[in-house]
C-alpha positions in Angstrom: 51.5 74.8 27.9 51.3 71.3 29.4 53.5 69.9 26.6 56.3 72.2 27.8 56.2 70.7 31.3 54.3 73.3 33.2 53.5 72.3 36.7 51.0 73.7 39.2 52.7 74.2 42.5 50.7 73.8 45.6 51.5 75.6 48.8 54.6 74.3 50.6 52.7 72.9 53.6 50.8 70.6 51.3 54.0 69.5 49.6 55.8 69.1 52.8 53.1 66.8 54.2 53.5 64.7 51.1 57.3 64.5 51.7 58.1 66.4 48.6 61.4 68.3 48.8 62.7 70.5 51.5 61.1 73.6 53.0 62.5 76.4 55.1 61.0 77.8 58.3 58.8 80.8 57.8 60.3 84.2 58.3 59.2 86.5 61.1 58.6 90.0 59.9 59.3 93.4 61.4 57.1 96.0 59.7 58.0 99.7 59.7 56.2 102.8 58.4 58.6 104.9 56.3 56.6 107.8 54.9 53.3 108.6 56.6 50.7 111.3 56.2 51.8 112.4 52.7 49.8 109.9 50.5 53.1 108.5 49.1 54.4 105.0 48.3 53.2 103.9 44.9 55.8 102.7 42.4 58.4 101.8 45.0 61.9 100.6 44.2 64.3 99.3 46.9 68.0 99.1 47.2 70.7 98.6 49.9 73.6 100.9 50.5 76.1 99.2 52.9 73.2 97.1 54.2 70.9 100.1 54.8 67.8 100.4 52.7 67.0 103.2 50.3 63.8 103.6 48.4 62.6 105.7 45.4 58.9 106.1 45.1 56.0 108.2 43.8 54.7 110.8 46.2 51.9 113.3 46.5 51.1 115.7 45.0 53.1 114.4 42.0 56.8 114.0 42.8 59.7 111.6 42.7 60.6 111.0 46.4 63.5 109.3 48.0 63.8 107.7 51.4 67.1 106.6 53.0 67.7 105.0 56.4 70.6 107.0 58.0 73.4 104.9 59.4 74.2 107.8 61.8 71.0 108.2 63.8 69.0 105.4 62.2 66.2 107.7 61.1 64.5 107.6 57.7 65.3 110.8 55.8 62.7 111.7 53.2 63.5 113.8 50.2 61.5 115.3 47.3 63.7 114.9 44.3 61.8 116.2 41.2 58.4 116.6 39.6 56.9 113.5 38.2 58.2 110.1 39.4 55.0 108.2 38.4 57.1 105.2 37.5 60.5 104.8 39.2 63.2 102.2 39.4 66.4 102.2 41.5 69.7 100.4 41.5 72.8 100.7 43.7 76.3 100.1 42.3 79.3 98.6 44.1 80.4 102.0 45.3 77.1 102.7 47.0 76.0 105.3 44.3 72.3 105.3 43.9 70.9 105.4 40.3 67.1 106.1 39.7 65.2 106.1 36.5 61.7 107.7 36.4 59.0 109.2 34.2 58.1 112.8 34.5 54.4 112.6 33.7 54.2 116.4 33.1 56.6 116.4 30.2 56.5 112.7 29.2 60.3 112.6 29.6 62.3 109.7 30.9 64.8 111.1 33.5 67.7 109.9 35.6 68.8 110.9 39.1 72.2 110.0 40.5 73.0 110.3 44.2 76.6 109.9 45.2 76.6 110.3 49.0 74.4 113.5 48.8 76.0 114.8 45.6 73.1 114.6 43.1 72.5 115.3 39.4 69.5 115.0 37.1 69.5 114.2 33.4 66.9 113.7 30.7 67.4 110.3 29.2 64.9 110.5 26.4 62.2 112.9 25.2 60.2 113.7 22.2 59.1 117.0 20.6 55.5 117.9 20.2 53.1 115.5 21.7 55.5 112.6 21.8 56.9 111.0 24.9 57.7 108.1 27.1 55.2 106.3 29.4 54.6 103.8 32.1 57.3 101.3 33.1 61.1 101.5 33.2 63.8 99.4 34.8 67.3 100.5 35.6 70.4 98.3 36.4 74.1 99.1 36.8 76.9 97.0 35.4 80.2 96.1 37.1 81.9 99.4 35.9 79.1 101.5 37.4 77.4 102.3 34.1 73.6 102.6 34.2 71.4 100.8 31.7 67.6 101.3 31.5 64.7 99.7 29.6 61.5 101.7 29.1 58.3 102.2 27.2 57.9 104.6 24.3 54.3 105.5 24.1 53.7 108.4 21.6 55.3 109.9 18.6 55.7 113.7 18.1 52.3 113.9 16.3 50.6 112.2 19.3 50.2 108.8 17.6 50.3 105.8 19.8 53.5 103.8 19.3 53.9 101.6 22.3 57.5 100.4 21.6 60.2 98.9 23.8 63.3 101.0 24.1 66.7 100.7 25.9 69.3 103.3 26.8 72.9 103.2 28.2 75.0 106.1 29.6 78.1 106.6 27.5 80.2 109.1 29.4 77.8 112.0 29.8 75.4 111.1 27.0 72.6 108.6 26.9 72.5 106.3 23.8 69.0 105.2 23.1 67.7 102.4 20.8 64.4 100.8 19.8 64.4 97.1 20.7 60.9 95.9 19.6 58.9 98.2 17.3 55.9 96.0 16.9 52.8 97.8 18.1 51.9 97.5 21.7 55.0 95.8 22.9 57.1 97.0 25.8 54.8 97.6 28.6 55.6 96.0 32.0 59.3 95.8 31.1 62.1 94.6 33.4 65.9 94.7 32.8 68.7 92.5 34.1 72.4 92.4 33.2 74.6 89.3 33.0 78.1 89.1 34.4 79.5 90.6 31.1 77.0 93.5 31.2 74.8 92.1 28.4 71.2 93.2 28.9 68.1 91.0 28.9 64.7 92.5 29.0 61.4 90.8 29.9 58.3 92.5 28.6 54.7 92.1 27.7 52.8 92.5 24.5 49.1 93.2 24.3 48.2 89.9 22.8 49.0 88.3 26.1 52.6 87.1 25.7 55.6 87.3 27.9 58.6 88.1 25.7 62.3 88.3 26.2 64.9 90.6 24.4 68.6 90.1 24.8 71.7 91.6 23.4 74.9 89.5 22.7 77.9 91.1 20.9 75.8 94.2 20.1 73.0 92.2 18.4 69.5 92.2 19.8 67.2 89.2 19.5 63.6 88.8 20.7 61.4 85.8 21.5 58.1 84.8 23.0 58.4 83.0 26.3 54.9 82.3 27.5 51.6 82.9 25.7 49.4 80.7 27.9 46.7 82.4 30.0 47.4 86.0 28.9 50.8 86.1 30.5 53.5 88.6 31.2 52.1 91.5 33.2 54.1 93.0 36.1 57.2 91.0 35.3 60.5 91.0 37.1 63.7 89.4 35.7 66.9 88.2 37.2 69.9 86.4 35.8 71.7 83.6 37.7 75.4 82.9 37.9 75.2 80.8 34.7 73.7 83.7 32.7 70.2 82.1 32.6 67.1 84.2 33.0 64.4 83.7 35.7 61.2 85.7 35.5 58.2 86.3 37.8 55.0 87.7 36.3 51.2 87.6 36.4 49.1 85.4 34.2 45.5 86.6 33.8 43.7 83.3 32.9 43.6 82.0 35.6 44.9 84.9 37.7 48.1 83.5 39.2 51.6 84.5 40.1 53.8 82.5 37.6 57.5 81.8 37.6 59.6 80.8 34.5 63.2 79.9 34.3 65.6 78.7 31.5 67.8 75.7 32.3 70.1 76.2 29.3 68.0 74.1 27.0 64.3 74.5 27.9 62.0 76.9 29.7 60.1 75.7 32.7 56.9 77.2 34.2 55.4 77.1 37.6 52.2 78.6 39.0 53.0 79.7 42.5 49.9 81.2 44.0 46.5 82.7 43.0 46.3 86.5 43.3 42.6 87.2 42.8 42.7 89.8 40.1 45.0 91.8 37.9 45.0 95.4 39.2 47.4 98.4 39.2 49.3 97.4 42.4 49.9 93.8 41.2 53.7 94.3 40.9 55.9 91.3 41.3 59.5 91.6 42.4 62.0 88.7 42.0 65.4 88.1 43.7 67.8 85.2 43.4 70.0 84.1 46.3 73.6 82.9 46.0 72.3 79.4 45.3 70.0 80.5 42.5 66.8 80.1 44.6 64.0 82.3 43.7 62.3 84.7 46.1 59.2 86.8 45.0 57.2 89.6 46.7 53.7 90.3 45.3 50.3 91.7 45.9 47.3 89.4 46.4 44.3 91.3 45.3 41.9 88.7 46.7 43.1 89.2 50.3 44.5 92.7 49.7 47.7 91.6 51.3 51.5 91.6 50.8 52.8 88.1 50.2 56.3 86.5 49.8 57.1 83.2 48.1 60.5 81.4 48.2 61.6 78.4 46.3 64.1 76.2 48.1 64.9 72.7 46.9 62.2 73.0 44.2 59.5 73.6 46.9 57.6 76.9 47.2 56.8 78.4 50.6 54.1 81.1 50.5 53.7 83.5 53.4 51.5 86.5 54.1 53.7 89.3 55.2 51.2 92.1 56.0 47.4 91.9 55.8 46.3 94.8 57.9 44.1 96.9 55.5 44.7 97.0 51.8 48.5 96.5 51.7 51.3 95.2 49.5 50.9 97.0 46.2 53.9 98.2 44.2 56.3 96.0 46.1 60.1 95.8 45.6 62.2 93.0 47.1 65.9 92.8 47.9 67.9 90.2 49.7 70.6 91.3 52.2 74.1 89.7 52.5 72.5 86.9 54.6 69.8 86.3 52.0 67.1 87.8 54.3 64.3 89.4 52.4 63.5 93.2 52.7 60.4 94.5 50.9 59.2 98.0 50.3 55.5 98.5 49.5 52.4 100.7 49.6 49.7 100.7 52.3 46.6 101.9 50.5 44.6 102.1 53.7 46.8 104.5 55.4 48.3 106.0 52.2 51.8 105.2 53.5 55.1 103.8 52.3 56.1 100.8 54.4 59.0 98.3 54.6 59.1 94.7 55.9 62.2 92.9 57.2 62.3 89.1 57.2 64.0 87.2 60.0 65.5 90.4 61.6 65.5 90.3 65.4 63.2 93.0 66.9 63.4 92.6 70.7 61.0 95.4 71.5 58.5 94.4 68.7 58.2 98.0 67.5 58.6 97.1 63.8 62.2 98.3 63.6 64.9 95.6 63.5 67.4 95.9 66.3 70.2 96.6 63.9 68.4 99.6 62.6 66.9 100.7 65.9 68.5 103.5 67.9 66.5 102.4 70.9 66.1 98.6 70.5 64.8 97.8 74.0 62.1 100.5 74.2 59.2 100.5 71.7 58.3 104.1 72.5 61.6 105.8 72.7 60.2 109.3 72.3 57.6 108.7 75.0 54.9 110.2 72.8 52.5 107.3 72.9 53.3 106.2 69.4 55.2 102.9 68.7 58.5 103.9 67.1 58.0 101.8 64.0 54.8 103.7 63.2 56.2 107.2 63.3 57.7 107.3 59.9 60.6 109.3 58.6 61.4 113.0 58.7 61.9 115.4 55.8 65.5 116.1 54.8 66.9 119.1 56.8 64.5 118.6 59.7 66.3 119.0 63.1 65.4 116.1 65.4 64.2 116.8 68.9 63.5 120.5 68.5 59.9 120.9 69.6 59.9 124.1 71.7 62.0 127.2 72.2 65.2 126.5 74.1 66.5 128.7 76.9 69.1 130.4 74.7 70.2 133.9 75.4 69.6 136.8 72.9 72.8 138.7 72.8 73.3 138.1 76.5 70.0 139.9 77.4 67.4 137.3 78.6 66.3 134.3 76.7 64.0 133.1 74.0 62.0 130.8 76.4 61.5 133.8 78.7 59.3 135.3 76.0 56.7 132.6 76.7 57.8 131.0 79.9 59.8 127.8 80.3 57.3 125.7 78.4 57.4 127.8 75.2 54.5 129.1 73.3 51.3 127.0 72.8 51.8 124.3 70.2 55.6 124.4 70.4 56.4 127.5 68.3 59.3 127.9 65.8 62.9 126.8 66.6 65.2 129.6 67.9 66.9 130.2 64.5 63.6 130.8 62.7 62.5 133.3 65.4 65.8 135.2 65.2 65.3 135.5 61.4 61.9 136.9 62.0 63.1 139.4 64.6 66.4 140.4 62.8 65.0 143.2 60.5 63.3 144.9 63.5 66.6 144.7 65.6 68.5 146.1 62.6 66.2 149.1 62.2 66.3 149.8 65.9 70.1 149.7 65.8 70.4 152.1 62.8 68.0 154.5 64.5 70.0 154.3 67.7 73.3 155.1 65.8 71.7 158.2 64.4 71.2 159.8 67.8 73.9 161.8 69.7 76.2 159.6 71.7 74.8 160.9 75.0 71.3 160.1 74.1 71.8 156.5 72.8 69.9 154.1 75.1 71.6 151.3 73.4 
């Protein structure tokens, strides 16, 4: 690999002390819990809708879940979408429509969920009869016309034989068109898709002989090539295409175990080792983003320190930061840059079994983990006065009414009140909301009313 000009990049502080290149100041990070107490957050994928984050992720017991930060009340709304969701990817189009690809591990089907401002649909993208099916990784992107494209891994034929092929699908109207891209055995795992300005797809993927590969389509013709075969390279890759149509890829090389970055300059591929990551494990996902100047930004998991890290390359110099190191955190990360090129990262906290999000360089005056712009109570870290810092409370399931803890003093048909049943404080533990209690009592009231009507008018106590 040395004959291709690979360089080993030291940490930015070392480079800066040697006067090499330009560095940027380290981000400050606000860290918020999104989904707590449900053992959810693996396989996260992050997007932004009008600047507000949305996340698809795998949740317990075995579901595709979706979290959206509401612009109205600035609460995270949590939704269970469908069974499965072991591997999920999300993209947001220019109209704010959310597109999610995911695997249903029960049926081995690749599926698609579309969310247009709450109007949702689910489709099967690809499935096999018998014992056949899809598996593992997929990556979805949306072109300028709003059409979704997805790369994915085909793992078994109908007879149950192991195939391990790379496939690709695009939505044509209401029907998905699927195609095999690389049918050599054991190619296609750890795939990542990007689209150029013309909507042409490029897919980074791994083969089991330890090579990072690239497939691209031009004028309807697919070509494939090896990109990096040094050090068992290509796992957990993430690809982006710059304004000139040139690919940039982050990935893990296993010997030695490092985060590596590769980019094509129009003539040659260049390779840079960014940081050691200790070991290759299931959460070792890398996520790459390019800013408007083509600078690379990567989120990743460091298995040696069990922490979430973030690396940015400005002026040819890498800056590496630890974002979160409390417990075993940072697996399955997904990175997006906002309109000001500030990083936002979703990730899994294995210690608390929670989905979390980190915001880089967002002001957070009360230091509760929620940036001021997303905080309904930006000057008070315990807005609910419950002894829990707001940023640690997590979201609420879809349909949950906020603030309803106890029975309100609402009259029942003008005769007394619900709170009067248990006193002003309500029943021990809070009790059900008024609507739920009325539903429970409604059948009894109905029967009493019918019995009352059956009596002579002069004897009706009602």
